[in-house]
C-alpha positions as CSV (number, residue, x, y, z in Angstrom):
1,X,5.1,-17.8,34.1
2,X,7.7,-16.9,31.2
3,X,7.9,-18.2,28.0
4,X,11.3,-17.6,26.0
5,X,11.2,-17.0,21.9
6,X,13.1,-18.5,19.2
7,X,13.9,-17.2,15.6
8,X,11.6,-19.9,13.7
9,X,8.0,-19.9,15.1
10,X,5.1,-17.4,16.2
11,X,5.3,-17.0,19.8
12,X,2.6,-16.2,22.5
13,X,1.9,-17.0,25.6
14,X,0.6,-20.3,26.9
15,X,-2.7,-18.9,28.3
16,X,-4.0,-15.6,29.7
17,X,-2.1,-14.3,32.6
18,X,1.6,-15.6,31.1
19,X,3.9,-13.4,29.6
20,X,6.6,-13.9,26.8
21,X,10.1,-12.7,26.0
22,X,11.0,-12.1,22.4
23,X,13.4,-10.4,19.8
24,X,12.0,-7.2,18.6
25,X,11.8,-8.6,15.1
26,X,10.3,-11.7,16.3
27,X,6.8,-12.5,15.1
28,X,4.4,-12.6,18.3
29,X,0.7,-13.0,19.1
30,X,-1.4,-12.7,22.1
31,X,-3.1,-15.6,24.2
32,X,-6.7,-16.2,23.1
33,X,-9.6,-14.1,24.1
34,X,-12.7,-15.8,25.1
35,X,-14.7,-13.1,26.9
36,X,-14.4,-9.5,28.4
37,X,-11.7,-6.7,27.8
38,X,-7.8,-8.1,27.5
39,X,-5.2,-5.5,28.9
40,X,-1.7,-6.0,28.0
41,X,1.1,-5.1,29.9
42,X,4.4,-4.3,27.2
43,X,7.7,-3.6,28.5
44,X,10.2,-2.6,26.2
45,X,14.0,-3.6,27.0
46,X,16.0,-0.9,25.4
47,X,19.3,-1.7,23.5
48,X,22.4,0.5,23.3
49,X,25.2,0.7,20.5
50,X,27.7,-2.2,21.6
51,X,31.0,-0.8,22.7
52,X,32.9,-3.5,21.1
53,X,33.8,-2.7,17.5
54,X,33.1,-5.3,14.8
55,X,29.8,-6.7,17.3
56,X,27.1,-8.8,15.0
57,X,24.6,-7.1,17.6
58,X,22.0,-5.6,15.8
59,X,19.2,-5.1,18.1
60,X,20.3,-1.4,18.8
61,X,19.7,-0.5,14.7
62,X,16.6,-1.9,14.9
63,X,15.3,0.5,18.1
64,X,17.0,3.3,16.4
65,X,14.6,2.9,13.5
66,X,11.5,2.3,15.4
67,X,12.2,5.7,17.4
68,X,12.8,7.6,14.2
69,X,9.4,6.6,12.4
70,X,7.3,8.9,14.7
71,X,9.7,11.7,14.9
72,X,10.1,11.6,10.7
73,X,6.2,11.9,10.6
74,X,6.4,15.6,12.2
75,X,8.7,16.8,10.3
76,X,8.2,19.1,6.9
77,X,9.0,16.9,4.0
78,X,12.4,17.6,3.1
79,X,13.7,16.6,6.8
80,X,11.1,13.8,6.6
81,X,12.5,12.1,3.7
82,X,16.0,12.3,5.1
83,X,15.1,10.9,8.5
84,X,13.5,8.0,6.8
85,X,16.3,7.2,4.6
86,X,18.4,7.4,8.0
87,X,15.6,5.0,9.6
88,X,16.0,2.4,6.5
89,X,19.6,2.4,6.7
90,X,19.5,1.0,10.1
91,X,16.9,-1.3,9.9
92,X,16.6,-2.0,5.6
93,X,14.2,-5.3,6.7
94,X,11.4,-3.2,8.1
95,X,8.8,-2.6,5.8
96,X,6.9,0.0,7.1
97,X,9.9,2.4,6.4
98,X,9.6,2.4,3.0
99,X,5.9,2.3,3.1
100,X,5.9,5.8,5.0
101,X,8.6,7.1,2.5
102,X,6.7,5.9,-0.5
103,X,3.3,7.5,0.8
104,X,5.3,10.7,1.3
105,X,6.8,10.8,-1.8
106,X,3.7,10.7,-3.5
107,X,1.8,13.4,-1.4
108,X,4.1,16.1,-3.3
109,X,2.4,19.0,-5.8
110,X,1.2,16.7,-8.8
111,X,1.7,20.6,-10.8
112,X,4.9,20.4,-10.7
113,X,6.3,19.4,-14.2
114,X,10.1,19.8,-12.9
115,X,12.4,17.0,-13.2
116,X,12.9,16.8,-9.4
117,X,9.3,16.0,-8.7
118,X,9.3,13.4,-11.6
119,X,12.2,11.7,-9.6
120,X,10.2,12.1,-6.4
121,X,7.4,9.7,-8.0
122,X,9.7,7.0,-9.6
123,X,11.4,6.9,-6.1
124,X,8.2,6.7,-4.3
125,X,6.8,3.9,-6.4
126,X,10.4,2.3,-6.0
127,X,10.1,2.3,-2.2
128,X,6.3,0.9,-2.0
129,X,7.5,-1.8,-4.3
130,X,10.3,-2.8,-1.6
131,X,7.9,-2.5,1.1
132,X,5.4,-5.2,-0.7
133,X,8.4,-7.3,-1.0
134,X,9.6,-7.0,2.7
135,X,5.7,-7.6,3.6
136,X,3.7,-8.9,0.8
137,X,0.4,-9.4,3.1
138,X,0.7,-5.7,3.6
139,X,-2.8,-4.3,2.1
140,X,-1.9,-0.7,2.3
141,X,1.6,-1.1,0.6
142,X,-0.3,-2.6,-2.5
143,X,-3.2,-0.3,-2.5
144,X,-0.7,2.6,-2.4
145,X,1.4,1.4,-4.9
146,X,-1.3,0.4,-7.3
147,X,-2.4,4.5,-6.7
148,X,1.3,5.6,-7.2
149,X,1.4,3.5,-10.8
150,X,-1.9,5.1,-11.7
151,X,-0.4,8.9,-10.5
152,X,2.5,8.5,-12.2
153,X,1.2,7.5,-16.1
154,X,-1.4,10.6,-15.4
155,X,1.7,13.0,-14.5
156,X,3.5,11.7,-17.2
157,X,1.2,12.0,-20.0
158,X,0.5,15.6,-18.6
159,X,4.1,16.3,-18.2
160,X,5.0,14.8,-21.6
161,X,7.4,12.1,-20.3
162,X,5.2,9.2,-21.6
163,X,8.4,8.2,-23.1
164,X,9.9,7.1,-19.9
165,X,6.9,5.0,-18.6
166,X,7.2,0.9,-18.6
167,X,5.2,-0.7,-22.1
168,X,1.6,-0.3,-21.4
169,X,1.2,-4.2,-21.1
170,X,3.8,-4.4,-18.4
171,X,2.3,-1.1,-16.6
172,X,-1.4,-2.6,-16.6
173,X,0.2,-5.7,-15.1
174,X,1.7,-4.1,-12.1
175,X,-1.4,-2.0,-11.8
176,X,-3.8,-5.1,-11.8
177,X,-1.7,-6.9,-9.6
178,X,-1.0,-4.5,-7.2
179,X,-4.8,-3.3,-6.8
180,X,-6.4,-7.2,-6.9
181,X,-4.0,-8.1,-4.2
182,X,-4.5,-5.1,-2.1
183,X,-8.4,-6.0,-2.3
184,X,-8.3,-9.6,-1.7
185,X,-5.9,-9.1,1.5
186,X,-8.2,-5.9,2.7
187,X,-11.6,-8.3,2.6
188,X,-9.4,-10.8,4.7
189,X,-8.4,-8.6,6.8
190,X,-12.3,-7.3,7.2
191,X,-13.2,-10.6,7.7
192,X,-10.8,-11.1,10.4
193,X,-11.7,-7.8,11.7
194,X,-8.8,-6.2,11.5
195,X,-9.4,-3.9,8.4
196,X,-6.9,-1.0,7.0
197,X,-10.0,1.3,6.0
198,X,-8.4,1.1,2.5
199,X,-11.4,2.6,-0.1
200,X,-11.7,-0.6,-2.0
201,X,-14.1,1.3,-4.2
202,X,-11.5,3.7,-5.4
203,X,-9.0,0.9,-6.0
204,X,-11.8,-0.4,-8.7
205,X,-12.0,2.8,-10.1
206,X,-8.4,3.4,-10.4
207,X,-8.5,0.1,-12.9
208,X,-11.0,1.2,-14.6
209,X,-9.9,4.5,-15.5
210,X,-5.9,3.4,-16.2
211,X,-7.8,0.6,-18.6
212,X,-9.6,2.9,-20.4
213,X,-6.8,5.0,-21.2
214,X,-5.1,2.1,-22.2
215,X,-8.2,1.4,-24.9
216,X,-8.7,-1.8,-23.3
217,X,-12.6,-1.2,-23.0
218,X,-13.9,-4.6,-22.1
219,X,-11.3,-4.6,-19.1
220,X,-12.4,-1.4,-18.0
221,X,-16.0,-2.0,-17.7
222,X,-15.2,-5.0,-16.1
223,X,-13.8,-3.5,-13.1
224,X,-16.2,-0.2,-13.5
225,X,-19.1,-2.3,-13.0
226,X,-17.7,-3.6,-9.0
227,X,-17.5,0.1,-7.9
228,X,-21.2,0.4,-7.4
229,X,-21.3,-2.8,-5.8
230,X,-18.5,-2.3,-3.2
231,X,-20.0,1.1,-2.5
232,X,-23.1,-0.6,-1.3
233,X,-21.3,-3.2,0.6
234,X,-19.5,-0.8,2.8
235,X,-22.8,1.2,3.7
236,X,-20.9,4.6,2.4
237,X,-23.9,4.9,-0.8
238,X,-25.1,8.2,0.6
239,X,-22.0,9.8,1.4
240,X,-20.8,12.7,-1.0
241,X,-17.8,10.7,-1.9
242,X,-19.5,7.7,-2.7
243,X,-22.1,9.8,-5.3
244,X,-19.1,11.4,-6.6
245,X,-17.6,8.0,-7.9
246,X,-20.9,7.0,-9.0
247,X,-21.3,9.9,-11.6
248,X,-17.9,9.5,-12.8
249,X,-18.5,5.7,-13.3
250,X,-21.6,6.2,-15.2
251,X,-19.6,8.6,-17.7
252,X,-16.7,6.5,-18.0
253,X,-19.0,3.2,-18.8
254,X,-21.2,5.1,-21.3
255,X,-17.8,6.1,-23.3
256,X,-16.2,2.2,-22.9
257,X,-19.3,0.8,-23.8
258,X,-19.5,3.0,-26.7
259,X,-15.9,2.4,-28.0
260,X,-16.1,-1.3,-27.2
261,X,-19.4,-1.8,-29.5
262,X,-17.6,0.4,-32.6
263,X,-14.7,-1.6,-31.9
264,X,-16.8,-5.0,-32.4
265,X,-18.6,-3.4,-35.3
266,X,-15.4,-2.6,-37.1
267,X,-14.2,-6.1,-36.7
268,X,-17.4,-7.8,-37.9
269,X,-16.9,-5.6,-40.8
270,X,-13.6,-6.8,-41.7
271,X,-14.6,-10.6,-41.5
């Protein structure tokens, strides 16, 4: 049995053994699996560029973008960025394209103080912001956006570009929103059995570090206290990276608590 899809609803077969026909861009799902192993047969119908100029048919552009994405990942960085931008121009609503563009732009040399590297970092953040807009439920995009905001801050401070950063309050709000959204989405994904393998402890550690740099010590303590808990829940407590995180947290907590107590003491003297 074959069901035809429309543009308004998530389409799924009526039962196991049935098929569904839908556009590439249409949201779809499989029939519920109650036992055993589900085998899925997928058939792609290729689309060619319309011979008639001015045609509204856009499927061929979407397919071109889908083909360019895996090709881009195999290219060196200079060609990769060009390839992903070409794919974006063909399918500007595909969130995967700005996501991967942002990820790869942020992977450059962080010891390079040039204006070109700074421009790449800023472009990477803009790409990841676009990815979160196009797909607000993608935990990966929010997570990497948070990491990129933190990276930009550290890079700007190290290369004397602090004057180019957003105001501290705006930067803090953007970072918190990105990481907290990523953590919330990832927890839901894990509960549903489809986690993205996002390092949640790293998100809390980055939040704590960023807040400490802005001298928001109470907020920093709040986030740092959650690092150990999330590591224990993940079952990675004995891994080297986890132990390294915990050592860093202890040092940062000591510093933040000391600074927080000194501030409180100064305020009490003023009163």
